[in-house]
N, C-alpha and C positions, 0 to 999 in steps of 0.2 A: 339806694345804692344800686350804684351803677353796674350791669351786667353786661357782657361785653358780645354776649349770643343776641341782644337786643336788635343789635343790626341786621345780622340773620335771619329774624322774625321779621321785620320791615322788608327784608328782600322776599320773604316768601309772600307776604301780603300784595305785593306788587308785583309777584310775577304771573305770566300769562298762562303757565302749564300748572297754576297751584292745583294742590290735593290735599285733602284733609291731613292737617298735620297732626303726628305724635312728637310728644315731646319727652322723650326718655331720660330716666335720672333717678339715683336712689331717693330715698326718702330723706325727705330733710332738707335738700340742696335747693331750694327755693324756687320748685316748677310753678307751684300756683301763685305765688305771687309775681314772679316773670310774667305770667300769661296774664292775670289781671291788670299789671303796669302795662302791658304791653297793648291791650284792649284800653285802655284809659287814655292811652297818649296817641293811639292811632287810628282808634274807631269812634264812632258816635255812639253807640251804645255795646254792652255786654251782656249778653244771658250765659250768666254761670251756674251749673249747678254741680254736685259733688255725688259721684252715683255709689260711692262709699257710705255717705250720710244720710241720704234718702232713697225708702224704699218704693215709694213713688216715683221718684226719677228711673229708677230700675226699669220699674215695671212697663215704662213708658217704651223698652225697648224689646218687650216679650210678646205684644202684640203682632208688629208685622215690620218691616225694614224699610216702609214708604218715608223717604225724605218729607215729604208734603205733610204727612198726618203728623211727623217726629217734628218738623218745625212748628206747627200749628200746636201742639200739646207742650212742648218747650215754652213757647210763647205763654201759654196759660199760666204752666207751672213757674216762670220765674218773673212773670209781670211786664217782660221786656215785647214790645214789638219787633220779633226779628225781620230784618232786612236784609237782601243779598248785598254784600260788601261793606254795608255801612255798620252792620252787627258784627261781633265778635262772638261766637259759640265756643264757649270753654267746658269740656267735660272731663272732669276732674276725677281720678281715681277711677278711669274709665277700667281699669283690670276688675273693679267687682262687678262690673258688667259684661259677659262676653260678647254678649249679643249688642252690645254698643260697639265695641272693639267690629264685629262684622259689619254694622249699619257705615261704617265708614267708606265701603267699598261699593255703596248705595250713593252714597251725597258723592264720590269723584265721579261716577259712572252718570248720574241722574240730576244731580243738583250742585254743579262745580261753581255755580255762583255764590255759594254761600261760605264761609269763613268759617271751619270748623279746626279747631284745636283741642285735641285731647293731652291730657296731662296723666301720668300713672306709671307705679313702681313695680316692677315683676311681669312687664310686659313680654318679657321673655317666655316666662314659666307659662302666661296664657295660651302665646304661641303653639309650647309644646303640648299643650293636652286638647287640641283637635278644637278650638272654640272658632276656627274660621278667619285667623288674620289675615287681613288684606294686602296678601302680597302685591306689591305694584302698584296699588291703588293710594298710596301714602306717602307723604312727606315726611323723614325724620330727623329730630336735632336731639343732640343730646347735652344735657347739661349736668356739668359737676361742680363741686364745691369751689370756691371763689379760687383764681390763679393767684399767685404771688402781685401780677401786674393789675388784678383787679383789686388785691388788698392795696395796694399804693394807692389808688384811685379812694377806696371806701376810708383811708384813713387820712386824707388831704395831701397826700405827697404826687400831687397829678403830675406837676413837672418833673418830678423824680421818675417819674412811670415814662414820661415823654422822653425825656432823656435817655433811660435804658431803650428805647423804641429807635432810636436813632442810631447814626454810625460814628459818632464823635466818640470815637473811643479815649480819646485824650481826657475827654470832661466824664466820662465815665469812669474810668479810673481815678479822676482828682475826688470825685464825689463818693467814694468806697465807704467813708468814714461815716457816711449818713445812711449809705445803703445798706452795709452790713449788719447794724444792730435793727435794722428793719425788717432784714431777712430773719435773723434769729427770734423777733418777735412772731414772725409767720410761722418758724417752725412749732412755735407752742399755740399759736392761737389757731391756726390752720386756714382752712376756707368755709368752712360750716357757716353759712348765712347767719342764724341766730347766733352764735358766739364771737363772731365777728361783731354783729350790732352790738351785743354785751360789750366786748372789749371796748369798741368806739364810745359807749357811754360811760364807761370810765369803772368798767369792773376791773376786779384785781386779779391776777393771773391763778388765784387759787380758786376763785369763781368759775374762771374760764375753764378751767380743768373740771370742775361740777357739773358746768353744762355739758361738756364733751360726755363724761361719764353717765350723765343722764341719758344723751344721745344711744350710746353702745348699751345701756339698758332696755331703751326702746327697740334696739334691732333685735336682741336676744328675744323680746317677748313678739316682733314680728316675725320671727323665726317660727315660734310656737304657733302663731295665729295662719300663718302663711304657706309654710313649707308643709309635703306630705311628714305625715305622722313617724311612719317611716324610716325618716332620714334624720329626722331632727335632733336626735341624740348626735348624731355623726358630725352633723354641721357645726353645732357648738364647739366641740372637741375639736374640728379644723379650722374654725374663726378661733379660738383661741390660741391655739399653736402658733397663729403668725408672727407674733414679736419673738417667739422662739427661735423660728426659722430666721428671720432678719438680724438676729442677733449673734446669728453664726460667722464667720469669713465667707465659707460658702454659702450662701443662701437662697439654693437651690431646695423647693419642697420636700421633703422626705416624711413618706407616709409612716415610717417606722416614728419618727418624730412627733407624731400625734398621737399615736399610741404602738405600744410593742409589739411587735407582729404583723402590723396591719399592711394591707396591701393595697394598690391603688383602684382596686375593683371596688373596695370599701367605701373609699369617699371620693370617685369619680362624682357622682351624681350632687354630690353635698358642696362640691367646689362650683359645678357647672351652675348650679343654684344660687350661690353666692355671687358668681361672677355675671349672669343675667340681670340679677338685681343690682348691678351695679355697685356692691360693697368691696370688691377686689379687683385687682388688676391682674391678671393672669400674663405672666412676661416668659415664651417659651424659649427655649434654647435653639439654636440653629448649627448646622456644620458646618456650613462656609458661607463666606458673604456674599453669595451669588445672588444676581435679581433673576426674577422677585426673593427676597427674603423667605415669605410665606413657603416656596418649595423646598427650602431645606430646614424647614423643622422635623425636629427629629421625632416629635409627639409624645414622648415620653419624660422630658425633664423640662422642667418651667420653676419660676421665681413665680413669689406670690406676694404682693403688697396690696394696701387698703387703698381705700377711696382716699384718705385726708391725711396730711401729715400730723395734723394736732390732734385727730384719734387716734392715731401710733401711738403721739407719745403720751398719751392719758390710760390708753390700753396699758401698755409696758410700764406703768407707773413714773415715768420720766419726773423728776422735779422740775418745775418750770426754770427754777434761777438756774440748774445746772446747763440748760441751753441758751440762757440771756448771758450768762459772766463769762465771756471770751471764748478765745477758739479751743480751750479746753471740752466747752460744750461740745462743741463738734465731733471730737471722737467719743464721746458717750454714745453707750449704744453702737459701738462700732460703726459710724457712718450709716447707721440704717435711716436716722432722720433725712439724712442728705439724697440717700438715694432714691428714699420715698418722696423728696421734692421733685427730685429731677423725673423721674418716671410720669408724676401728675402733670407736669409742665408741657412734657411731650406730646402728652395725650390731649389735654384740655387746651392747651395754649399754641402748642404746634401743629396738630392734628395728626401727630404721627402714632404707628404701630410700634409698640417697643421689642426687640428681642435681645437676647444676651448668646455669648459664645463662650462655651468653654473647651480648654483641651482635654483627650481622651485620657492621655497617661500623664499630665502634670497639672501645677496648680494654675496654671495660664489662665485668664479670664480677662472677656471686654465685660464691662457693664451693662452698656446696653448696645444694639446696634440698629440704626433706621435707614429707613429708605423716602429718598427724596428724589424729585426728577432729575438732578443734576448727580445722584449716584447714593452709594452707601457709604452711612458716616458711621466710623466707631467712634464710641463715648466713655471715655474713661473718665469716672466722679472722685472727686479730691474733697474731702472735708475742712480740710485744713488748705495752708500755703504748704504743705509738704508736695513736691512736684515731681516727685520719681514718678514714672509711667513705662516701667520697664516691661508689661505685658503689653500697653497699646504701643510701644515702640516696635517690639519683637511681630506684631501683630501687623502692623503698618511694612515692615520690610518684607513679611512674607505673603502681604497681598498689596501691592504697591497702587492696584487702582481704586484702593478705598480711599475716604476722606478721613482724616484723622482730628476728634477736636477733645479736649479736655475742659472740665469745667470744675472751678474750685474757688476757692477765695483770695488767690491771687488777683493782680490784675489783667487784665487783654492786653497781649502779646501775640507775634506770629513768630513760629519757628520753621526751618525749613520743611519739616516733616508733620507739625500738626501748629493746632492753633488754640490758645488758653483762654477761656470765655469767664468772667466771672458768673458766679453762681447765681447773680441778683439778676444779671441780664441773659442769662441761658434763655430766655424763650425768643430772643430776637436770633432769630436762623440769619439774616443778613450778617452777623458778624461770625459764623459759623467758616465761612469760606468757600 
């Protein structure tokens, strides 16, 4: 399974300013597999240890943090003669050993010739609990569920992926009859690697849902295992409320929807934990489309989306056939799957931080705003081919300096005030204008 982050790992390996690497990501997004595959393809040997599964490995970091001693002991533990540059050292589940996280600072300062890559979940939580996170001494990369482009590659549709990466808008439109059904399948399957692998191997969509339900159950067990006991019940409540929020026309996260009478302070820590674990995306509201967008965050209003569109469908109990059978499926769940899909691709494939805007005293709302080097883009998401975009048009009229783009099932076309980009081609930012 080709993961596009592999090219970033190769760039890290070859960088003359390489530091120890931390690969962040939610559980079960494929961090371990990717690092092992990277080591197999680009290094002579791999020294792999799981700090969660080996007390001996954890103890190696409790004596001192001398890189030379750690290298010697890791060589003995793994049976691999660790050599600078030619061996990839993988410290998996590094959050299980806080001193191992701290040791990365000493590898950076005293043994930069060694290639050390750490993988872990909940690293943000480790950092907040005083474990000596090596700020400025590590490189970081984030791994997400497979994007739609990666899904096309994984399902044997490389030529279609290359097409949507191109600027050949005539052909992109011409092959919509092939791409839209694949997009619908992605809405059901999502991008969790084990689920995608099962789908490729011929599992029925009912089995896909079973695999997704198992992942969701595993996450609930993770809450109990890793989260502070005082917030675990509230975290489960906040997590379970996400489909309810996304089913609303106004998708702003309302604490009263989690529990009657609840306030922000009751769930703030739980949401922070979920975000740092990579399980949710918080999309803040901004008050105006100024640069930088982050300066106009109102700090009180935000939307919450999941890490994966397939998991959202499973969590909402959505029948896969409702998504697969024509345009009507895309109005099911009030377009939530489509907005979830767009949010994922903006973050994972485009590398952008999404925001949204809503009017103070009216129903006007812009689904997403993102900042690029050439300015701010206002984005409207349409789940079907219904192309009325009153809010976007009014927002563009009020802020003529912004660029406007609509993602829908309709084909690519340019208008004087906006561009319509097909949902299946939306990660291709060259089409945005």
